[in-house]
C-alpha positions in Angstrom: -15.3 13.3 -28.7 -14.2 9.9 -27.5 -13.5 10.6 -23.8 -16.8 9.9 -22.1 -16.5 13.1 -19.9 -19.6 12.4 -17.9 -18.3 9.0 -16.7 -14.9 10.4 -15.8 -16.5 13.4 -14.0 -18.6 11.1 -11.9 -15.7 8.9 -11.0 -13.5 11.9 -10.1 -16.2 13.4 -7.9 -16.2 10.3 -5.6 -12.5 10.3 -5.0 -10.2 12.1 -2.5 -6.7 13.2 -3.3 -4.2 11.2 -1.2 -1.2 9.9 -3.1 1.2 8.5 -0.5 1.6 5.2 1.4 -1.4 3.6 -0.1 0.0 0.2 0.7 -0.3 0.7 4.5 -4.1 0.3 4.5 -6.3 -1.8 2.3 -9.1 0.7 2.7 -7.0 3.1 0.6 -5.9 0.4 -1.8 -9.6 -0.2 -2.8 -9.7 3.2 -4.6 -6.8 2.1 -6.8 -9.3 -0.2 -8.6 -11.4 2.9 -9.4 -8.2 4.5 -10.8 -7.6 1.4 -12.9 -11.2 1.5 -14.3 -10.5 5.1 -15.6 -7.1 4.1 -17.0 -8.4 1.0 -18.8 -11.3 3.0 -20.4 -8.8 5.8 -21.4 -6.5 3.2 -22.9 -9.3 1.6 -24.9 -10.5 4.9 -26.2 -7.0 5.9 -27.1 -6.5 2.6 -29.0 -9.8 3.1 -30.8 -8.9 6.7 -31.8 -5.4 5.6 -32.9 -6.9 2.8 -35.0 -9.2 5.3 -36.7 -6.2 7.6 -37.3 -4.2 4.8 -38.8 -7.1 3.8 -40.9 -7.2 7.3 -42.4 -3.4 7.3 -43.0 -3.7 3.9 -44.8 -6.4 5.4 -46.9 -4.1 8.3 -47.9 -1.2 6.0 -48.5 -3.2 3.6 -50.7 -4.5 6.5 -52.7 -1.0 8.0 -53.2 0.4 4.6 -54.2 -2.4 3.9 -56.7 -2.1 7.3 -58.5 1.8 7.2 -58.4 1.8 3.7 -60.0 -0.5 5.0 -62.7 1.8 8.0 -63.4 4.9 5.8 -63.4 3.7 3.9 -66.4 4.3 6.9 -68.6 5.2 10.1 -66.8 5.1 12.5 -69.8 1.8 11.2 -71.0 0.3 11.2 -67.5 1.3 14.8 -66.8 0.1 15.9 -70.3 -3.4 15.5 -69.0 -4.2 18.7 -67.1 -6.4 16.9 -64.7 -3.6 14.6 -63.7 -1.3 17.5 -63.4 -3.8 19.2 -61.1 -4.2 16.1 -59.0 -0.4 15.7 -58.5 -0.2 19.3 -57.2 -3.3 18.7 -55.0 -1.9 15.5 -53.6 1.4 17.2 -52.7 -0.2 20.2 -51.1 -3.7 19.8 -49.6 -3.8 16.0 -49.5 -0.3 15.7 -48.0 -1.1 18.4 -45.4 -4.2 16.4 -44.3 -2.0 13.3 -44.1 0.5 15.2 -42.0 -2.3 16.3 -39.7 -3.0 12.6 -38.9 0.7 11.9 -38.6 1.1 14.6 -35.9 -0.9 12.3 -33.6 -3.0 14.9 -31.8 -4.8 11.9 -30.3 -1.7 11.1 -28.2 -1.4 14.7 -27.0 -5.0 14.8 -26.0 -4.6 11.5 -24.1 -1.6 12.8 -22.3 -3.4 16.0 -21.3 -6.2 13.9 -19.8 -3.7 11.6 -18.0 -2.1 14.7 -16.4 -5.5 15.8 -15.1 -6.2 12.3 -13.8 -3.0 12.2 -11.9 -4.1 15.3 -10.1 -7.5 13.9 -9.2 -7.2 10.2 -8.9 -5.3 8.1 -6.4 -2.0 6.8 -7.9 0.5 4.7 -6.0 4.1 6.0 -5.7 7.5 4.3 -5.9 7.3 4.0 -2.1 4.0 2.1 -2.4 5.7 -0.3 -4.9 8.6 -0.8 -2.6 6.3 -1.2 0.5 4.0 -3.7 -1.3 7.0 -5.8 -2.4 8.5 -5.7 1.1 5.2 -6.7 2.6 4.9 -9.7 0.2 8.4 -10.8 1.2 7.5 -10.4 4.9 4.5 -12.7 4.4 6.7 -15.2 2.6 9.1 -15.4 5.6 6.5 -15.3 8.4 4.3 -18.0 7.0 7.2 -20.0 5.3 5.7 -19.7 1.9 7.7 -21.3 -1.0 8.6 -18.9 -3.7 7.1 -21.2 -6.4 3.8 -21.5 -4.5 3.5 -17.7 -4.2 4.3 -17.3 -7.8 1.5 -19.6 -8.9 -1.0 -17.9 -6.5 -1.0 -20.4 -3.7 -1.0 -18.8 -0.2 -0.6 -21.1 2.8 -2.3 -24.0 0.9 -5.1 -21.9 -0.6 -5.0 -21.6 -4.3 -6.1 -18.2 -5.7 -6.6 -17.3 -9.4 -3.8 -14.6 -9.6 -0.4 -15.8 -10.7 2.9 -13.9 -11.2 4.6 -13.6 -14.5 8.4 -13.7 -15.0 8.3 -9.9 -15.1 6.4 -9.8 -11.8 8.9 -12.1 -10.2 11.7 -10.0 -11.6 10.3 -6.9 -10.0 10.1 -8.6 -6.6 13.7 -9.6 -7.0 14.7 -6.1 -8.1 13.0 -4.5 -5.1 14.9 -6.9 -2.8 18.1 -6.0 -4.6 17.5 -2.3 -4.0 17.4 -3.0 -0.2 20.6 -5.2 -0.3 18.4 -8.2 0.5 20.3 -10.7 -1.7 18.6 -13.7 -0.2 15.2 -12.8 -1.5 16.8 -11.4 -4.7 18.2 -14.8 -5.5 14.8 -16.5 -4.7 12.7 -14.3 -6.9 15.3 -13.9 -9.8 15.5 -17.7 -9.8 11.7 -18.0 -10.1 11.7 -15.3 -12.8 14.2 -17.4 -14.7 12.1 -20.5 -14.5 9.0 -18.6 -15.6 10.8 -16.9 -18.4 11.7 -20.2 -19.9 8.1 -21.5 -19.5 6.3 -18.4 -20.9 5.6 -19.1 -24.6 4.9 -15.5 -25.5 8.1 -14.3 -23.9 8.4 -11.6 -21.3 9.2 -7.9 -21.3 12.2 -8.6 -19.2 15.2 -10.0 -21.1 16.7 -13.2 -19.9 20.2 -11.8 -19.7 19.0 -9.1 -17.2 17.5 -11.8 -14.9 20.8 -13.7 -15.1 22.8 -10.7 -14.1 20.8 -10.0 -10.9 20.7 -13.7 -10.1 24.5 -14.1 -10.5 25.4 -11.1 -8.4 22.9 -12.1 -5.6 24.4 -15.6 -5.6 27.9 -14.1 -5.3 26.9 -11.8 -2.4 25.7 -14.9 -0.6 29.1 -16.6 -1.1 27.9 -18.9 -3.9 30.7 -17.8 -6.3 30.7 -20.9 -8.4 27.0 -20.5 -9.2 27.6 -16.8 -9.9 30.3 -17.7 -12.5 28.1 -20.3 -14.2 25.2 -17.9 -14.5 27.4 -15.1 -15.8 28.8 -17.5 -18.5 25.2 -18.3 -19.5 24.5 -14.5 -19.7 27.5 -14.0 -22.0 26.3 -16.7 -24.3 23.2 -14.6 -24.8 24.8 -11.2 -24.7 28.5 -11.6 -25.6 29.4 -7.9 -25.5 27.9 -7.2 -22.1 30.8 -5.3 -20.5 29.8 -5.5 -16.8 29.2 -9.3 -17.2 32.7 -9.6 -18.8 34.2 -7.8 -15.8 32.2 -9.9 -13.3 33.3 -13.1 -14.9 37.0 -12.2 -14.5 36.3 -11.1 -10.9 34.4 -14.4 -10.0 37.2 -16.5 -11.6 39.8 -14.6 -9.6 37.8 -15.1 -6.4 37.6 -18.9 -7.0 41.4 -19.1 -7.8 42.3 -17.2 -4.6 39.9 -19.3 -2.4 39.4 -22.8 -3.9 37.2 -23.7 -0.9 34.5 -21.4 -2.3 33.9 -24.2 -4.9 32.1 -26.0 -2.1 29.3 -23.6 -1.7 27.7 -22.9 1.7 24.0 -23.7 2.4 21.5 -20.9 1.9 20.9 -18.8 5.0 17.7 -16.8 5.5 18.1 -13.1 6.2 16.8 -12.0 9.6 15.2 -8.5 10.1 17.4 -6.4 12.4 14.5 -5.1 14.4 14.1 -8.2 16.5 16.4 -10.7 18.3 16.4 -14.0 16.4 14.8 -16.0 19.3 11.8 -13.7 19.6 11.3 -13.4 15.9 11.3 -17.1 15.5 8.7 -17.5 18.3 6.7 -14.6 16.9 6.5 -16.2 13.5 5.7 -19.6 14.9 2.8 -18.1 16.8 1.6 -16.3 13.7 1.5 -19.7 11.9 -0.2 -21.4 14.8 2.9 -23.7 15.3 2.9 -22.8 19.1 0.0 -23.1 21.4 -0.9 -22.7 25.1 0.0 -25.8 27.0 -3.0 -28.2 27.6 -2.6 -27.9 31.4 -3.3 -24.1 31.2 -6.1 -24.5 28.7 -7.8 -27.0 31.1 -8.2 -24.2 33.7 -9.8 -21.7 31.3 -13.5 -20.9 31.7 -16.4 -19.2 30.0 -19.1 -17.3 31.8 -21.9 -14.7 31.6 -21.0 -11.5 33.5 -23.4 -9.1 35.1 -21.1 -6.8 37.3 -24.2 -5.4 39.1 -24.9 -3.2 36.1 -28.7 -3.0 35.3 -28.1 -3.2 31.5 -25.9 -6.3 31.9 -28.7 -8.1 33.7 -30.7 -8.0 30.4 -27.6 -8.4 28.1 -24.8 -10.1 30.1 -21.3 -10.1 28.7 -20.1 -13.4 27.2 -16.7 -13.7 28.9 -14.1 -16.2 27.8 -10.7 -16.6 29.4 -7.8 -16.8 27.0 -5.1 -16.8 29.7 -5.0 -16.7 33.5 -1.7 -15.0 34.5 -1.8 -12.4 33.2 -5.5 -12.5 32.8 -6.4 -12.1 29.2 -10.1 -12.1 28.5 -12.2 -12.3 25.3 -15.7 -10.7 25.2 -17.8 -12.1 22.4 -20.4 -10.1 20.5 -19.6 -6.8 22.1 -19.5 -4.7 18.9 -22.4 -5.0 16.4 -22.2 -4.9 12.6 -24.1 -1.6 12.4 -21.7 -0.1 14.9 -18.7 -1.4 13.0 -20.0 -0.1 9.7 -20.5 3.4 11.2 -17.1 3.4 12.8 -15.4 2.4 9.6 -17.3 5.0 7.7 -16.3 7.7 10.1 -12.7 6.6 10.3 -11.9 6.0 6.6 -11.6 9.6 5.4 -9.2 10.3 8.3 -6.9 7.3 8.0 -3.2 8.2 8.3 -0.1 6.2 8.6 0.0 4.7 12.1 2.8 6.0 14.3 4.7 5.0 17.4 5.8 7.1 20.3 9.5 7.9 20.7 10.0 7.0 24.4 12.9 9.6 24.6 11.1 12.6 23.1 7.5 11.6 23.4 7.0 12.6 19.8 5.0 10.4 17.3 7.0 9.0 14.4 6.6 6.5 11.5 8.3 3.1 12.0 8.8 0.2 9.5 7.8 -2.3 12.2 4.2 -0.9 12.2 2.4 -1.1 8.8 -1.1 0.2 9.1 -3.2 3.4 9.0 -5.2 4.7 11.9 -7.8 7.3 12.8 -9.0 8.7 16.1 -12.7 9.1 17.0 -14.0 11.1 20.0 -17.1 10.4 22.1 -18.9 13.7 21.3 -18.8 12.9 17.6 -21.5 10.2 17.7 -23.6 8.4 20.2 -22.2 5.1 19.0 -18.6 6.1 20.0 -19.9 7.1 23.4 -21.8 3.8 23.7 -18.6 1.9 23.0 -16.8 3.7 25.8 -19.6 2.8 28.2 -19.3 -0.8 27.1 -15.6 -0.7 27.8 -16.3 0.4 31.3 -18.7 -2.5 31.8 -16.1 -5.0 30.5 -13.2 -3.6 32.4 -14.7 -2.2 35.6 -12.5 0.9 34.9 -13.4 4.5 33.9 -12.8 5.7 30.4 -12.9 9.4 31.5 -9.1 9.5 31.2 -8.8 7.0 28.3 -7.4 7.9 24.9 -9.8 8.4 22.0 -11.0 5.3 20.1 -8.2 4.4 17.7 -9.5 2.7 14.5 -6.8 0.8 12.5 -6.8 -0.7 9.1 -3.9 -2.9 8.1 -2.4 -2.8 4.6 -0.6 -5.4 2.5 1.1 -7.7 4.9 0.1 -5.2 7.6 1.6 -6.0 11.0 2.9 -4.5 14.3 6.0 -6.3 15.7 6.3 -7.2 19.4 5.8 -4.3 21.7 4.4 -3.2 25.1 1.4 -0.9 25.3 2.7 0.6 28.6 5.6 2.9 29.1 8.6 1.2 30.8 11.0 2.8 33.3 13.1 5.4 31.5 10.2 6.2 29.1 8.8 9.0 31.2 7.9 11.1 28.2 5.8 8.4 26.5 2.4 9.7 27.7 3.6 13.0 29.3 1.4 15.1 27.0 -1.7 13.3 28.0 -1.2 13.9 31.8 -3.1 10.8 32.7 -0.3 8.5 33.7 0.6 5.1 32.2 -1.7 2.8 30.2 -3.2 0.6 32.8 -5.3 -1.6 30.4 -6.0 -2.3 26.7 -9.2 -3.2 25.0 -8.8 -4.4 21.5 -12.0 -4.7 19.3 -11.8 -7.0 16.2 -14.0 -5.3 13.6 -13.5 -7.9 10.8 -12.8 -11.5 10.3 -9.5 -12.2 8.6 -9.2 -15.1 6.0 -5.6 -15.9 6.8 -3.1 -14.5 9.3 -3.5 -11.3 11.3 -3.5 -12.9 14.8 -2.6 -11.0 18.0 0.2 -13.0 19.6 1.7 -12.8 23.1 5.3 -14.0 22.6 6.0 -14.8 26.3 2.8 -16.8 26.7 2.6 -18.9 23.4 -0.8 -17.4 23.0 -2.4 -16.5 19.7 -5.8 -14.6 19.4 -7.4 -15.0 16.0 -9.6 -12.1 14.8 -13.3 -12.7 15.0 -15.6 -9.9 14.1 -17.4 -8.4 17.1 -15.0 -9.9 19.7 -12.9 -7.7 22.1 -9.7 -8.7 23.9 -9.0 -7.2 27.3 -5.9 -7.2 29.5 -4.2 -5.2 32.2 -0.8 -3.7 31.2 0.1 -2.8 34.8 0.2 -4.8 38.0 -1.7 -3.4 40.9 1.6 -2.0 42.1 1.8 0.2 39.0 4.7 -1.7 37.5 4.4 -2.9 34.0 3.5 -6.6 33.3 6.1 -7.7 30.9 4.2 -10.9 30.0 1.8 -8.6 28.0 4.3 -8.1 25.2 2.3 -8.7 22.1 2.3 -8.3 18.3 -0.1 -8.1 15.4 0.9 -10.8 12.8 1.0 -9.9 9.1 -2.3 -10.2 7.3 -1.9 -12.9 4.7 -5.2 -12.5 3.0 -8.2 -10.4 3.8 -8.7 -6.9 5.3 -8.1 -6.5 9.0 -10.0 -3.7 10.9 -9.5 -3.3 14.7 -10.1 -0.5 17.2 -8.2 0.1 20.4 -9.3 1.7 23.7 -6.3 2.4 26.0 -7.2 3.2 29.6 -4.9 5.2 31.8 -4.0 5.3 35.5 -5.6 8.6 36.4 -9.2 8.2 37.7 -8.8 4.5 38.5 -7.9 5.0 42.2 -11.2 3.6 43.4 -11.7 1.3 40.5 -8.5 -0.6 40.8 -6.6 0.5 44.0 -2.8 0.5 44.0 -1.2 -2.3 45.9 2.6 -1.6 46.3 3.1 -4.9 48.0 2.1 -7.1 45.1 4.9 -9.5 44.4 6.0 -9.3 40.7 9.1 -10.0 38.7 10.5 -6.7 37.4 12.8 -8.4 35.0 12.0 -7.6 31.4 11.2 -10.7 29.5 12.1 -9.6 26.0 
């Protein structure tokens, strides 16, 4: 049998069955390459078997043709020979039945049966994964101001990679944009698909007229009626009987006749995601690109130091403390999580990774949100000494207790993974946010970076012009609440989309309860209660 069952059984035994939202974590995406290995091997074996089947059919066909040609020379004389008569009957009974056996294509059915089994055991992406991956790529394009042609040729933020997109790939990105009524990106990617269609010598599986149809309509929906008409006329030259294009041509012509000013087409306008106000989104994206930085006057006041905190362990291994900002005080601690610890935490977390959620401030319930694309898992101290050790280290860094802290949250970001600007603390009116925990508000955040990121993935504070770039083993720490217990609105922050690389982080959120003697409340502390976002 041509299926290599031992190889397949080995591959299947190493996989888990999770078939949803693979795009939200690169850790899950890695297993798709294992799926692809099996499919490629299956396809090669199927082709080999089909070639053997066709070889046998050609052998039967050539034999039939040769004998039939001999008989056609003189049919009566040919059949007068009893051997020939026998062979005619044999060919049209036994030989033909054997030919029919090969024509039935049992190879295809066997291949499909195996494919059905694979889909039950292997990780396969869904239509949601396709849509999510396309949306993520468009998000990266907007955030990092990547030109469509550059992305198509595999250039990301000035770095050239080997992978390039075909006309069909560009068409699919445009089609996904069209499905979400995003006509701006539809026009960009259909335009690129059209260019690449004309460049590709071997042609593409996507017909040119179909690209033109999407491109024309997306232009029309952006108010570029004249361009839409010209593209539709080009479509009809290729496909004169296309009924929808015929109707669209008349519609576009009528629109131009009614409003002659449309002949002077407006400039292209980028679509803006509705989840953020334009001003903050622009600032957020500039920080992600590194276009905004902390003013030099503030940077000049920042210091680095070794910290002991009267902790015996820290006298031997002092903390490397680096100030990133002063008010609010945002600190970076270097080399506070080691490679061996990171490997263990990732190994423990990976089988538990689930789509990251946000807390509904009205109901207190956890729910999925499009503005947070990642997967997370939670690890408890009793599970392993390393998790307990990390908690003790957090106490050394913060001077706070972790006895009332949340479990260690481990996060892996997916394609274009991000988390838009948010607060870690619950604001007034969000009383249910942490009600189930019974430990009060989140007083402080410790964010461990467990990987370097090749491009993108910064943590940015939109009110401070501050960008923290991931460095493996570094932790960022800040207080979310003033000493008065009021939220510090300057701590509004975001996780920028990951352009290239895999981003792993872990969070430790410390709560008010238990901190009474660690960080006493000071109701008189003067603060601005005005929300900054």
